[in-house]
Biopython code that builds the backbone (N, CA, C, O; Angstrom):
import numpy as np
from Bio.PDB.StructureBuilder import StructureBuilder

atoms = [
    (1, "UNK", "N", (11.365, -6.616, 119.949)),
    (1, "UNK", "CA", (11.817, -5.349, 119.401)),
    (1, "UNK", "C", (13.316, -5.431, 119.181)),
    (1, "UNK", "O", (14.041, -5.921, 120.047)),
    (2, "UNK", "N", (13.794, -4.959, 118.035)),
    (2, "UNK", "CA", (15.231, -4.990, 117.779)),
    (2, "UNK", "C", (15.978, -4.066, 118.723)),
    (2, "UNK", "O", (15.426, -3.086, 119.223)),
    (3, "UNK", "N", (17.255, -4.396, 118.961)),
    (3, "UNK", "CA", (18.077, -3.567, 119.836)),
    (3, "UNK", "C", (19.363, -3.183, 119.118)),
    (3, "UNK", "O", (19.688, -3.724, 118.061)),
    (4, "UNK", "N", (20.090, -2.236, 119.713)),
    (4, "UNK", "CA", (21.367, -1.779, 119.177)),
    (4, "UNK", "C", (22.499, -2.752, 119.480)),
    (4, "UNK", "O", (23.634, -2.497, 119.076)),
    (5, "UNK", "N", (22.244, -3.831, 120.159)),
    (5, "UNK", "CA", (23.291, -4.773, 120.520)),
    (5, "UNK", "C", (23.754, -4.582, 121.954)),
    (5, "UNK", "O", (24.448, -5.443, 122.495)),
    (6, "UNK", "N", (23.384, -3.471, 122.580)),
    (6, "UNK", "CA", (23.735, -3.249, 123.980)),
    (6, "UNK", "C", (22.465, -3.147, 124.834)),
    (6, "UNK", "O", (22.486, -2.653, 125.961)),
    (7, "UNK", "N", (21.366, -3.631, 124.259)),
    (7, "UNK", "CA", (20.137, -3.713, 125.026)),
    (7, "UNK", "C", (19.165, -2.560, 124.869)),
    (7, "UNK", "O", (18.032, -2.647, 125.342)),
    (8, "UNK", "N", (19.583, -1.470, 124.210)),
    (8, "UNK", "CA", (18.669, -0.338, 124.030)),
    (8, "UNK", "C", (17.812, -0.574, 122.793)),
    (8, "UNK", "O", (18.336, -0.925, 121.735)),
    (9, "UNK", "N", (16.509, -0.385, 122.913)),
    (9, "UNK", "CA", (15.651, -0.607, 121.740)),
    (9, "UNK", "C", (15.901, 0.437, 120.649)),
    (9, "UNK", "O", (16.204, 1.595, 120.934)),
    (10, "UNK", "N", (15.768, 0.005, 119.413)),
    (10, "UNK", "CA", (15.861, 0.900, 118.269)),
    (10, "UNK", "C", (14.493, 1.538, 118.080)),
    (10, "UNK", "O", (13.493, 0.826, 117.991)),
    (11, "UNK", "N", (14.426, 2.862, 118.019)),
    (11, "UNK", "CA", (13.127, 3.501, 117.801)),
    (11, "UNK", "C", (12.545, 3.084, 116.461)),
    (11, "UNK", "O", (13.260, 3.009, 115.462)),
    (12, "UNK", "N", (11.273, 2.819, 116.443)),
    (12, "UNK", "CA", (10.581, 2.432, 115.223)),
    (12, "UNK", "C", (9.862, 3.665, 114.692)),
    (12, "UNK", "O", (9.053, 4.264, 115.401)),
    (13, "UNK", "N", (10.145, 4.042, 113.470)),
    (13, "UNK", "CA", (9.480, 5.192, 112.859)),
    (13, "UNK", "C", (8.188, 4.737, 112.212)),
    (13, "UNK", "O", (8.124, 3.690, 111.567)),
    (14, "UNK", "N", (7.163, 5.550, 112.400)),
    (14, "UNK", "CA", (5.891, 5.263, 111.758)),
    (14, "UNK", "C", (5.669, 6.285, 110.648)),
    (14, "UNK", "O", (6.269, 7.359, 110.646)),
    (15, "UNK", "N", (4.823, 5.941, 109.733)),
    (15, "UNK", "CA", (4.503, 6.851, 108.640)),
    (15, "UNK", "C", (3.649, 7.988, 109.174)),
    (15, "UNK", "O", (2.702, 7.762, 109.927)),
    (16, "UNK", "N", (3.978, 9.187, 108.790)),
    (16, "UNK", "CA", (3.188, 10.344, 109.148)),
    (16, "UNK", "C", (2.455, 10.807, 107.909)),
    (16, "UNK", "O", (3.041, 10.920, 106.832)),
    (17, "UNK", "N", (1.164, 11.074, 108.067)),
    (17, "UNK", "CA", (0.400, 11.599, 106.945)),
    (17, "UNK", "C", (-0.148, 12.962, 107.311)),
    (17, "UNK", "O", (-0.350, 13.274, 108.484)),
    (18, "UNK", "N", (-0.382, 13.757, 106.307)),
    (18, "UNK", "CA", (-0.957, 15.079, 106.503)),
    (18, "UNK", "C", (-2.335, 15.111, 105.868)),
    (18, "UNK", "O", (-2.552, 14.599, 104.770)),
    (19, "UNK", "N", (-3.257, 15.726, 106.592)),
    (19, "UNK", "CA", (-4.622, 15.871, 106.106)),
    (19, "UNK", "C", (-4.915, 17.354, 105.958)),
    (19, "UNK", "O", (-4.722, 18.120, 106.903)),
    (20, "UNK", "N", (-5.377, 17.768, 104.787)),
    (20, "UNK", "CA", (-5.810, 19.138, 104.587)),
    (20, "UNK", "C", (-7.157, 19.328, 105.276)),
    (20, "UNK", "O", (-8.073, 18.525, 105.102)),
    (21, "UNK", "N", (-7.265, 20.406, 106.064)),
    (21, "UNK", "CA", (-8.499, 20.681, 106.789)),
    (21, "UNK", "C", (-9.326, 21.732, 106.056)),
    (21, "UNK", "O", (-10.427, 21.447, 105.586)),
    (22, "UNK", "N", (-8.793, 22.944, 105.959)),
    (22, "UNK", "CA", (-9.494, 24.035, 105.290)),
    (22, "UNK", "C", (-8.537, 25.211, 105.164)),
    (22, "UNK", "O", (-7.482, 25.223, 105.799)),
    (23, "UNK", "N", (-8.896, 26.201, 104.349)),
    (23, "UNK", "CA", (-8.083, 27.420, 104.321)),
    (23, "UNK", "C", (-8.136, 28.114, 105.684)),
    (23, "UNK", "O", (-9.152, 28.056, 106.377)),
    (24, "UNK", "N", (-7.039, 28.767, 106.063)),
    (24, "UNK", "CA", (-6.974, 29.473, 107.342)),
    (24, "UNK", "C", (-8.124, 30.465, 107.465)),
    (24, "UNK", "O", (-8.664, 30.654, 108.555)),
    (25, "UNK", "N", (-8.496, 31.089, 106.376)),
    (25, "UNK", "CA", (-9.562, 32.096, 106.399)),
    (25, "UNK", "C", (-10.923, 31.514, 106.801)),
    (25, "UNK", "O", (-11.812, 32.259, 107.214)),
    (26, "UNK", "N", (-11.093, 30.203, 106.687)),
    (26, "UNK", "CA", (-12.365, 29.568, 107.037)),
    (26, "UNK", "C", (-12.441, 29.125, 108.491)),
    (26, "UNK", "O", (-13.468, 28.599, 108.920)),
    (27, "UNK", "N", (-11.365, 29.329, 109.262)),
    (27, "UNK", "CA", (-11.359, 28.965, 110.678)),
    (27, "UNK", "C", (-10.857, 30.163, 111.492)),
    (27, "UNK", "O", (-9.726, 30.158, 111.979)),
    (28, "UNK", "N", (-11.698, 31.179, 111.636)),
    (28, "UNK", "CA", (-11.276, 32.382, 112.362)),
    (28, "UNK", "C", (-11.163, 32.118, 113.864)),
    (28, "UNK", "O", (-11.635, 31.088, 114.345)),
    (29, "UNK", "N", (-10.546, 33.035, 114.608)),
    (29, "UNK", "CA", (-10.461, 32.879, 116.064)),
    (29, "UNK", "C", (-11.842, 32.622, 116.676)),
    (29, "UNK", "O", (-12.825, 33.294, 116.361)),
    (30, "UNK", "N", (-11.873, 31.618, 117.567)),
    (30, "UNK", "CA", (-13.120, 31.234, 118.223)),
    (30, "UNK", "C", (-13.914, 30.173, 117.487)),
    (30, "UNK", "O", (-14.943, 29.716, 117.985)),
    (31, "UNK", "N", (-13.454, 29.771, 116.306)),
    (31, "UNK", "CA", (-14.163, 28.770, 115.513)),
    (31, "UNK", "C", (-13.510, 27.402, 115.674)),
    (31, "UNK", "O", (-12.357, 27.284, 116.089)),
    (32, "UNK", "N", (-14.279, 26.380, 115.335)),
    (32, "UNK", "CA", (-13.762, 25.009, 115.363)),
    (32, "UNK", "C", (-14.407, 24.211, 114.245)),
    (32, "UNK", "O", (-15.439, 24.599, 113.697)),
    (33, "UNK", "N", (-13.782, 23.088, 113.915)),
    (33, "UNK", "CA", (-14.309, 22.192, 112.895)),
    (33, "UNK", "C", (-13.978, 20.762, 113.305)),
    (33, "UNK", "O", (-12.912, 20.507, 113.866)),
    (34, "UNK", "N", (-14.882, 19.835, 113.029)),
    (34, "UNK", "CA", (-14.627, 18.418, 113.300)),
    (34, "UNK", "C", (-14.236, 17.724, 112.002)),
    (34, "UNK", "O", (-14.846, 17.936, 110.953)),
    (35, "UNK", "N", (-13.202, 16.889, 112.098)),
    (35, "UNK", "CA", (-12.680, 16.154, 110.953)),
    (35, "UNK", "C", (-12.847, 14.674, 111.249)),
    (35, "UNK", "O", (-12.447, 14.198, 112.311)),
    (36, "UNK", "N", (-13.436, 13.951, 110.313)),
    (36, "UNK", "CA", (-13.604, 12.509, 110.475)),
    (36, "UNK", "C", (-12.499, 11.790, 109.717)),
    (36, "UNK", "O", (-12.293, 12.026, 108.526)),
    (37, "UNK", "N", (-11.784, 10.900, 110.426)),
    (37, "UNK", "CA", (-10.775, 10.060, 109.784)),
    (37, "UNK", "C", (-11.272, 8.622, 109.832)),
    (37, "UNK", "O", (-12.345, 8.348, 110.370)),
    (38, "UNK", "N", (-10.501, 7.717, 109.275)),
    (38, "UNK", "CA", (-10.886, 6.303, 109.303)),
    (38, "UNK", "C", (-10.964, 5.766, 110.725)),
    (38, "UNK", "O", (-11.813, 4.927, 111.026)),
    (39, "UNK", "N", (-10.076, 6.247, 111.609)),
    (39, "UNK", "CA", (-9.969, 5.677, 112.942)),
    (39, "UNK", "C", (-10.740, 6.439, 114.011)),
    (39, "UNK", "O", (-11.227, 5.830, 114.963)),
    (40, "UNK", "N", (-10.861, 7.754, 113.876)),
    (40, "UNK", "CA", (-11.511, 8.557, 114.908)),
    (40, "UNK", "C", (-11.795, 9.952, 114.380)),
    (40, "UNK", "O", (-11.362, 10.320, 113.288)),
    (41, "UNK", "N", (-12.535, 10.727, 115.177)),
    (41, "UNK", "CA", (-12.823, 12.117, 114.838)),
    (41, "UNK", "C", (-11.845, 13.025, 115.571)),
    (41, "UNK", "O", (-11.396, 12.715, 116.675)),
    (42, "UNK", "N", (-11.526, 14.149, 114.941)),
    (42, "UNK", "CA", (-10.597, 15.116, 115.514)),
    (42, "UNK", "C", (-11.249, 16.491, 115.459)),
    (42, "UNK", "O", (-11.836, 16.868, 114.445)),
    (43, "UNK", "N", (-11.142, 17.233, 116.547)),
    (43, "UNK", "CA", (-11.591, 18.614, 116.560)),
    (43, "UNK", "C", (-10.404, 19.521, 116.315)),
    (43, "UNK", "O", (-9.346, 19.343, 116.920)),
    (44, "UNK", "N", (-10.573, 20.495, 115.428)),
    (44, "UNK", "CA", (-9.543, 21.499, 115.156)),
    (44, "UNK", "C", (-10.107, 22.831, 115.635)),
    (44, "UNK", "O", (-11.217, 23.210, 115.262)),
    (45, "UNK", "N", (-9.341, 23.541, 116.461)),
    (45, "UNK", "CA", (-9.827, 24.735, 117.141)),
    (45, "UNK", "C", (-8.895, 25.909, 116.904)),
    (45, "UNK", "O", (-7.677, 25.745, 116.835)),
    (46, "UNK", "N", (-9.478, 27.095, 116.778)),
    (46, "UNK", "CA", (-8.692, 28.318, 116.686)),
    (46, "UNK", "C", (-8.871, 29.059, 118.004)),
    (46, "UNK", "O", (-9.884, 29.723, 118.222)),
    (47, "UNK", "N", (-7.883, 28.942, 118.873)),
    (47, "UNK", "CA", (-7.894, 29.592, 120.193)),
    (47, "UNK", "C", (-7.251, 30.962, 120.058)),
    (47, "UNK", "O", (-6.063, 31.134, 120.331)),
    (48, "UNK", "N", (-8.037, 31.921, 119.640)),
    (48, "UNK", "CA", (-7.551, 33.291, 119.479)),
    (48, "UNK", "C", (-6.260, 33.351, 118.677)),
    (48, "UNK", "O", (-5.328, 34.066, 119.044)),
    (49, "UNK", "N", (-6.207, 32.599, 117.583)),
    (49, "UNK", "CA", (-5.057, 32.610, 116.689)),
    (49, "UNK", "C", (-4.158, 31.402, 116.785)),
    (49, "UNK", "O", (-3.386, 31.137, 115.864)),
    (50, "UNK", "N", (-4.237, 30.656, 117.882)),
    (50, "UNK", "CA", (-3.437, 29.437, 118.029)),
    (50, "UNK", "C", (-4.271, 28.258, 117.545)),
    (50, "UNK", "O", (-5.356, 28.013, 118.071)),
    (51, "UNK", "N", (-3.776, 27.524, 116.546)),
    (51, "UNK", "CA", (-4.494, 26.379, 115.992)),
    (51, "UNK", "C", (-4.112, 25.113, 116.747)),
    (51, "UNK", "O", (-2.933, 24.784, 116.873)),
    (52, "UNK", "N", (-5.119, 24.412, 117.244)),
    (52, "UNK", "CA", (-4.912, 23.204, 118.045)),
    (52, "UNK", "C", (-5.833, 22.103, 117.554)),
    (52, "UNK", "O", (-6.911, 22.373, 117.024)),
    (53, "UNK", "N", (-5.401, 20.848, 117.734)),
    (53, "UNK", "CA", (-6.221, 19.708, 117.337)),
    (53, "UNK", "C", (-6.176, 18.642, 118.419)),
    (53, "UNK", "O", (-5.130, 18.374, 119.010)),
    (54, "UNK", "N", (-7.336, 18.039, 118.667)),
    (54, "UNK", "CA", (-7.462, 17.034, 119.716)),
    (54, "UNK", "C", (-8.515, 16.009, 119.293)),
    (54, "UNK", "O", (-9.496, 16.337, 118.625)),
    (55, "UNK", "N", (-8.286, 14.769, 119.697)),
    (55, "UNK", "CA", (-9.273, 13.737, 119.419)),
    (55, "UNK", "C", (-10.620, 14.179, 119.984)),
    (55, "UNK", "O", (-10.699, 14.664, 121.113)),
    (56, "UNK", "N", (-11.658, 14.010, 119.206)),
    (56, "UNK", "CA", (-12.973, 14.525, 119.562)),
    (56, "UNK", "C", (-13.799, 13.463, 120.296)),
    (56, "UNK", "O", (-14.809, 12.970, 119.796)),
    (57, "UNK", "N", (-13.326, 13.136, 121.500)),
    (57, "UNK", "CA", (-14.079, 12.201, 122.346)),
    (57, "UNK", "C", (-13.719, 12.455, 123.795)),
    (57, "UNK", "O", (-12.596, 12.845, 124.113)),
    (58, "UNK", "N", (-14.677, 12.230, 124.660)),
    (58, "UNK", "CA", (-14.420, 12.371, 126.090)),
    (58, "UNK", "C", (-13.791, 11.076, 126.599)),
    (58, "UNK", "O", (-14.309, 9.992, 126.332)),
    (59, "UNK", "N", (-12.689, 11.177, 127.324)),
    (59, "UNK", "CA", (-12.028, 9.980, 127.840)),
    (59, "UNK", "C", (-12.823, 9.333, 128.965)),
    (59, "UNK", "O", (-12.555, 8.186, 129.325)),
    (60, "UNK", "N", (-13.786, 10.037, 129.520)),
    (60, "UNK", "CA", (-14.643, 9.487, 130.564)),
    (60, "UNK", "C", (-15.800, 8.692, 129.963)),
    (60, "UNK", "O", (-16.253, 7.711, 130.552)),
    (61, "UNK", "N", (-16.273, 9.109, 128.805)),
    (61, "UNK", "CA", (-17.400, 8.466, 128.144)),
    (61, "UNK", "C", (-17.135, 8.519, 126.646)),
    (61, "UNK", "O", (-17.461, 9.508, 125.989)),
    (62, "UNK", "N", (-16.543, 7.456, 126.105)),
    (62, "UNK", "CA", (-16.095, 7.442, 124.712)),
    (62, "UNK", "C", (-17.169, 7.785, 123.690)),
    (62, "UNK", "O", (-16.838, 8.156, 122.564)),
    (63, "UNK", "N", (-18.429, 7.675, 124.044)),
    (63, "UNK", "CA", (-19.485, 7.916, 123.068)),
    (63, "UNK", "C", (-19.822, 9.398, 122.907)),
    (63, "UNK", "O", (-20.649, 9.749, 122.065)),
    (64, "UNK", "N", (-19.200, 10.268, 123.694)),
    (64, "UNK", "CA", (-19.517, 11.693, 123.658)),
    (64, "UNK", "C", (-18.513, 12.444, 122.786)),
    (64, "UNK", "O", (-17.301, 12.306, 122.957)),
    (65, "UNK", "N", (-19.030, 13.238, 121.852)),
    (65, "UNK", "CA", (-18.191, 14.096, 121.031)),
    (65, "UNK", "C", (-18.012, 15.426, 121.746)),
    (65, "UNK", "O", (-18.987, 16.113, 122.049)),
    (66, "UNK", "N", (-16.763, 15.785, 122.013)),
    (66, "UNK", "CA", (-16.484, 17.008, 122.759)),
    (66, "UNK", "C", (-16.883, 18.267, 122.008)),
    (66, "UNK", "O", (-17.233, 19.271, 122.628)),
    (67, "UNK", "N", (-16.835, 18.230, 120.666)),
    (67, "UNK", "CA", (-17.158, 19.452, 119.934)),
    (67, "UNK", "C", (-18.629, 19.840, 120.073)),
    (67, "UNK", "O", (-19.031, 20.916, 119.630)),
    (68, "UNK", "N", (-19.427, 18.974, 120.681)),
    (68, "UNK", "CA", (-20.823, 19.314, 120.960)),
    (68, "UNK", "C", (-20.959, 20.066, 122.282)),
    (68, "UNK", "O", (-22.055, 20.485, 122.653)),
    (69, "UNK", "N", (-19.842, 20.235, 122.989)),
    (69, "UNK", "CA", (-19.829, 20.956, 124.253)),
    (69, "UNK", "C", (-19.398, 22.394, 124.056)),
    (69, "UNK", "O", (-19.395, 22.909, 122.938)),
    (70, "UNK", "N", (-19.036, 23.036, 125.152)),
    (70, "UNK", "CA", (-18.652, 24.443, 125.101)),
    (70, "UNK", "C", (-17.178, 24.636, 124.850)),
    (70, "UNK", "O", (-16.348, 24.200, 125.649)),
    (71, "UNK", "N", (-16.835, 25.291, 123.740)),
    (71, "UNK", "CA", (-15.457, 25.625, 123.393)),
    (71, "UNK", "C", (-15.185, 27.050, 123.857)),
    (71, "UNK", "O", (-15.890, 27.983, 123.471)),
    (72, "UNK", "N", (-14.156, 27.210, 124.690)),
    (72, "UNK", "CA", (-13.764, 28.525, 125.194)),
    (72, "UNK", "C", (-12.420, 28.890, 124.571)),
    (72, "UNK", "O", (-11.377, 28.389, 124.991)),
    (73, "UNK", "N", (-12.449, 29.762, 123.572)),
    (73, "UNK", "CA", (-11.235, 30.132, 122.844)),
    (73, "UNK", "C", (-10.255, 30.910, 123.709)),
    (73, "UNK", "O", (-9.046, 30.828, 123.490)),
    (74, "UNK", "N", (-10.746, 31.656, 124.679)),
    (74, "UNK", "CA", (-9.866, 32.459, 125.524)),
    (74, "UNK", "C", (-8.997, 31.598, 126.435)),
    (74, "UNK", "O", (-7.843, 31.940, 126.694)),
    (75, "UNK", "N", (-9.545, 30.478, 126.925)),
    (75, "UNK", "CA", (-8.789, 29.597, 127.822)),
    (75, "UNK", "C", (-8.294, 28.339, 127.127)),
    (75, "UNK", "O", (-7.617, 27.521, 127.751)),
    (76, "UNK", "N", (-8.618, 28.163, 125.842)),
    (76, "UNK", "CA", (-8.240, 26.971, 125.055)),
    (76, "UNK", "C", (-8.730, 25.699, 125.729)),
    (76, "UNK", "O", (-7.970, 24.747, 125.905)),
    (77, "UNK", "N", (-9.998, 25.689, 126.104)),
    (77, "UNK", "CA", (-10.595, 24.512, 126.733)),
    (77, "UNK", "C", (-11.904, 24.158, 126.040)),
    (77, "UNK", "O", (-12.502, 24.969, 125.333)),
    (78, "UNK", "N", (-12.322, 22.933, 126.266)),
    (78, "UNK", "CA", (-13.615, 22.477, 125.788)),
    (78, "UNK", "C", (-14.259, 21.649, 126.890)),
    (78, "UNK", "O", (-13.583, 20.894, 127.589)),
    (79, "UNK", "N", (-15.569, 21.798, 127.041)),
    (79, "UNK", "CA", (-16.297, 21.107, 128.101)),
    (79, "UNK", "C", (-17.138, 19.981, 127.522)),
    (79, "UNK", "O", (-17.834, 20.171, 126.525)),
    (80, "UNK", "N", (-17.074, 18.814, 128.143)),
    (80, "UNK", "CA", (-17.874, 17.671, 127.729)),
    (80, "UNK", "C", (-19.352, 18.001, 127.963)),
    (80, "UNK", "O", (-19.724, 18.412, 129.062)),
    (81, "UNK", "N", (-20.189, 17.825, 126.948)),
    (81, "UNK", "CA", (-21.594, 18.173, 127.106)),
    (81, "UNK", "C", (-22.374, 17.228, 128.026)),
    (81, "UNK", "O", (-23.454, 17.584, 128.496)),
    (82, "UNK", "N", (-21.844, 16.039, 128.286)),
    (82, "UNK", "CA", (-22.598, 15.084, 129.097)),
    (82, "UNK", "C", (-22.316, 15.208, 130.593)),
    (82, "UNK", "O", (-23.254, 15.289, 131.386)),
    (83, "UNK", "N", (-21.049, 15.226, 130.994)),
    (83, "UNK", "CA", (-20.727, 15.214, 132.426)),
    (83, "UNK", "C", (-19.939, 16.428, 132.893)),
    (83, "UNK", "O", (-19.629, 16.530, 134.080)),
    (84, "UNK", "N", (-19.606, 17.351, 131.999)),
    (84, "UNK", "CA", (-18.989, 18.606, 132.398)),
    (84, "UNK", "C", (-17.485, 18.613, 132.572)),
    (84, "UNK", "O", (-16.941, 19.628, 133.007)),
    (85, "UNK", "N", (-16.783, 17.535, 132.255)),
    (85, "UNK", "CA", (-15.320, 17.570, 132.335)),
    (85, "UNK", "C", (-14.797, 18.603, 131.348)),
    (85, "UNK", "O", (-15.292, 18.713, 130.226)),
    (86, "UNK", "N", (-13.799, 19.352, 131.774)),
    (86, "UNK", "CA", (-13.182, 20.368, 130.919)),
    (86, "UNK", "C", (-11.800, 19.865, 130.516)),
    (86, "UNK", "O", (-11.035, 19.390, 131.355)),
    (87, "UNK", "N", (-11.486, 19.973, 129.223)),
    (87, "UNK", "CA", (-10.206, 19.505, 128.688)),
    (87, "UNK", "C", (-9.398, 20.681, 128.161)),
    (87, "UNK", "O", (-9.945, 21.584, 127.528)),
    (88, "UNK", "N", (-8.091, 20.669, 128.425)),
    (88, "UNK", "CA", (-7.167, 21.662, 127.900)),
    (88, "UNK", "C", (-6.812, 21.240, 126.473)),
    (88, "UNK", "O", (-6.255, 20.162, 126.265)),
    (89, "UNK", "N", (-7.129, 22.077, 125.503)),
    (89, "UNK", "CA", (-6.883, 21.734, 124.104)),
    (89, "UNK", "C", (-5.403, 21.666, 123.752)),
    (89, "UNK", "O", (-5.034, 21.021, 122.770)),
    (90, "UNK", "N", (-4.554, 22.318, 124.532)),
    (90, "UNK", "CA", (-3.115, 22.298, 124.256)),
    (90, "UNK", "C", (-2.494, 20.958, 124.628)),
    (90, "UNK", "O", (-1.543, 20.523, 123.978)),
    (91, "UNK", "N", (-3.011, 20.297, 125.658)),
    (91, "UNK", "CA", (-2.398, 19.063, 126.165)),
    (91, "UNK", "C", (-3.304, 17.841, 126.038)),
    (91, "UNK", "O", (-2.821, 16.710, 126.066)),
    (92, "UNK", "N", (-4.605, 18.056, 125.900)),
    (92, "UNK", "CA", (-5.556, 16.955, 125.889)),
    (92, "UNK", "C", (-5.932, 16.469, 127.281)),
    (92, "UNK", "O", (-6.748, 15.558, 127.422)),
    (93, "UNK", "N", (-5.342, 17.071, 128.310)),
    (93, "UNK", "CA", (-5.592, 16.626, 129.686)),
    (93, "UNK", "C", (-6.867, 17.250, 130.244)),
    (93, "UNK", "O", (-7.153, 18.422, 130.001)),
    (94, "UNK", "N", (-7.629, 16.456, 130.995)),
    (94, "UNK", "CA", (-8.799, 17.033, 131.658)),
    (94, "UNK", "C", (-8.357, 17.907, 132.831)),
    (94, "UNK", "O", (-7.384, 17.599, 133.519)),
    (95, "UNK", "N", (-9.079, 18.986, 133.044)),
    (95, "UNK", "CA", (-8.778, 19.864, 134.167)),
    (95, "UNK", "C", (-9.809, 19.727, 135.275)),
    (95, "UNK", "O", (-9.636, 20.282, 136.360)),
    (96, "UNK", "N", (-10.888, 18.985, 135.002)),
    (96, "UNK", "CA", (-11.915, 18.722, 136.007)),
    (96, "UNK", "C", (-12.379, 17.270, 135.885)),
    (96, "UNK", "O", (-12.214, 16.635, 134.843)),
    (97, "UNK", "N", (-12.954, 16.768, 136.956)),
    (97, "UNK", "CA", (-13.531, 15.426, 136.971)),
    (97, "UNK", "C", (-14.918, 15.477, 136.339)),
    (97, "UNK", "O", (-15.496, 16.559, 136.239)),
    (98, "UNK", "N", (-15.467, 14.352, 135.913)),
    (98, "UNK", "CA", (-15.063, 12.988, 136.228)),
    (98, "UNK", "C", (-13.972, 12.409, 135.325)),
    (98, "UNK", "O", (-13.427, 11.352, 135.643)),
    (99, "UNK", "N", (-13.639, 13.057, 134.224)),
    (99, "UNK", "CA", (-12.569, 12.531, 133.370)),
    (99, "UNK", "C", (-11.223, 12.709, 134.069)),
    (99, "UNK", "O", (-10.985, 13.718, 134.733)),
    (100, "UNK", "N", (-10.349, 11.719, 133.911)),
    (100, "UNK", "CA", (-9.012, 11.817, 134.497)),
    (100, "UNK", "C", (-7.926, 11.383, 133.515)),
    (100, "UNK", "O", (-6.740, 11.529, 133.808)),
    (101, "UNK", "N", (-8.312, 10.853, 132.358)),
    (101, "UNK", "CA", (-7.344, 10.457, 131.342)),
    (101, "UNK", "C", (-7.339, 11.471, 130.209)),
    (101, "UNK", "O", (-8.386, 11.985, 129.816)),
    (102, "UNK", "N", (-6.159, 11.750, 129.695)),
    (102, "UNK", "CA", (-6.020, 12.680, 128.574)),
    (102, "UNK", "C", (-6.491, 12.027, 127.277)),
    (102, "UNK", "O", (-6.539, 10.802, 127.167)),
    (103, "UNK", "N", (-6.831, 12.848, 126.316)),
    (103, "UNK", "CA", (-7.105, 12.374, 124.963)),
    (103, "UNK", "C", (-5.968, 12.872, 124.069)),
    (103, "UNK", "O", (-5.266, 13.822, 124.417)),
    (104, "UNK", "N", (-5.798, 12.235, 122.936)),
    (104, "UNK", "CA", (-4.669, 12.521, 122.063)),
    (104, "UNK", "C", (-4.786, 13.897, 121.405)),
    (104, "UNK", "O", (-5.869, 14.314, 120.997)),
    (105, "UNK", "N", (-3.660, 14.585, 121.309)),
    (105, "UNK", "CA", (-3.580, 15.837, 120.565)),
    (105, "UNK", "C", (-2.742, 15.605, 119.313)),
    (105, "UNK", "O", (-1.991, 14.634, 119.226)),
    (106, "UNK", "N", (-2.879, 16.506, 118.348)),
    (106, "UNK", "CA", (-2.198, 16.336, 117.067)),
    (106, "UNK", "C", (-1.542, 17.644, 116.633)),
    (106, "UNK", "O", (-2.088, 18.721, 116.873)),
    (107, "UNK", "N", (-0.375, 17.559, 115.996)),
    (107, "UNK", "CA", (0.265, 18.765, 115.477)),
    (107, "UNK", "C", (-0.570, 19.386, 114.355)),
    (107, "UNK", "O", (-1.121, 18.684, 113.507)),
    (108, "UNK", "N", (-0.647, 20.708, 114.373)),
    (108, "UNK", "CA", (-1.342, 21.463, 113.336)),
    (108, "UNK", "C", (-0.320, 22.377, 112.684)),
    (108, "UNK", "O", (0.496, 22.989, 113.373)),
    (109, "UNK", "N", (-0.357, 22.476, 111.367)),
    (109, "UNK", "CA", (0.527, 23.391, 110.679)),
    (109, "UNK", "C", (-0.238, 24.079, 109.556)),
    (109, "UNK", "O", (-1.305, 23.626, 109.143)),
    (110, "UNK", "N", (0.313, 25.155, 109.081)),
    (110, "UNK", "CA", (-0.283, 25.889, 107.969)),
    (110, "UNK", "C", (0.734, 25.923, 106.842)),
    (110, "UNK", "O", (1.869, 26.364, 107.027)),
    (111, "UNK", "N", (0.318, 25.454, 105.669)),
    (111, "UNK", "CA", (1.159, 25.477, 104.470)),
    (111, "UNK", "C", (0.360, 26.097, 103.345)),
    (111, "UNK", "O", (-0.744, 25.646, 103.040)),
    (112, "UNK", "N", (0.908, 27.122, 102.729)),
    (112, "UNK", "CA", (0.254, 27.800, 101.605)),
    (112, "UNK", "C", (-1.170, 28.228, 101.942)),
    (112, "UNK", "O", (-2.070, 28.157, 101.105)),
    (113, "UNK", "N", (-1.360, 28.677, 103.187)),
    (113, "UNK", "CA", (-2.664, 29.174, 103.602)),
    (113, "UNK", "C", (-3.686, 28.108, 103.943)),
    (113, "UNK", "O", (-4.858, 28.421, 104.155)),
    (114, "UNK", "N", (-3.254, 26.833, 104.001)),
    (114, "UNK", "CA", (-4.157, 25.721, 104.303)),
    (114, "UNK", "C", (-3.775, 25.099, 105.638)),
    (114, "UNK", "O", (-2.605, 24.803, 105.884)),
    (115, "UNK", "N", (-4.779, 24.900, 106.506)),
    (115, "UNK", "CA", (-4.562, 24.229, 107.791)),
    (115, "UNK", "C", (-4.433, 22.740, 107.523)),
    (115, "UNK", "O", (-5.236, 22.158, 106.794)),
    (116, "UNK", "N", (-3.408, 22.125, 108.123)),
    (116, "UNK", "CA", (-3.160, 20.689, 107.937)),
    (116, "UNK", "C", (-2.911, 20.032, 109.276)),
    (116, "UNK", "O", (-2.367, 20.644, 110.195)),
    (117, "UNK", "N", (-3.318, 18.771, 109.375)),
    (117, "UNK", "CA", (-3.057, 17.942, 110.559)),
    (117, "UNK", "C", (-1.995, 16.924, 110.218)),
    (117, "UNK", "O", (-1.944, 16.407, 109.102)),
    (118, "UNK", "N", (-1.142, 16.639, 111.200)),
    (118, "UNK", "CA", (-0.170, 15.551, 111.041)),
    (118, "UNK", "C", (-0.643, 14.371, 111.866)),
    (118, "UNK", "O", (-0.837, 14.488, 113.076)),
    (119, "UNK", "N", (-0.826, 13.248, 111.219)),
    (119, "UNK", "CA", (-1.265, 12.016, 111.882)),
    (119, "UNK", "C", (-0.215, 10.948, 111.692)),
    (119, "UNK", "O", (0.404, 10.854, 110.632)),
    (120, "UNK", "N", (-0.010, 10.136, 112.730)),
    (120, "UNK", "CA", (0.918, 9.000, 112.625)),
    (120, "UNK", "C", (0.140, 7.750, 112.358)),
    (120, "UNK", "O", (0.725, 6.674, 112.234)),
]
sb = StructureBuilder()
sb.init_structure("model")
sb.init_model(0)
sb.init_chain("A")
sb.init_seg("    ")
for serial, (resi, resn, name, xyz) in enumerate(atoms, 1):
    if name == "N":
        sb.init_residue(resn, " ", resi, " ")
    sb.init_atom(name, np.array(xyz, "f"), 0.0, 1.0, " ", f" {name:<3s}", serial, name[0])
structure = sb.get_structure()
């Protein structure tokens, strides 16, 4: 990795892309939608007006899609349908076992009435 000459690494910028999800009107409070990308699936959730996005997989069992579990808009959590781990949609961190590793979260923004995801 390149350095500044005094040993500190130079941050490497990656390309950020935006993906259009849907019009805001199509994702009301309490609703969610799964988005498939080339690399993984992402769940987009409307937690009583707060739009959040998280990788749609359980970190305890990679083959499980979290959006098939229980989404609680009031607490901004989702429960794994296979083993019951609950994940905080704001941070991606599990709040119960057996999962103990977080899953990736993604920035969500609204432009011209369209929900968009930012991916690196």
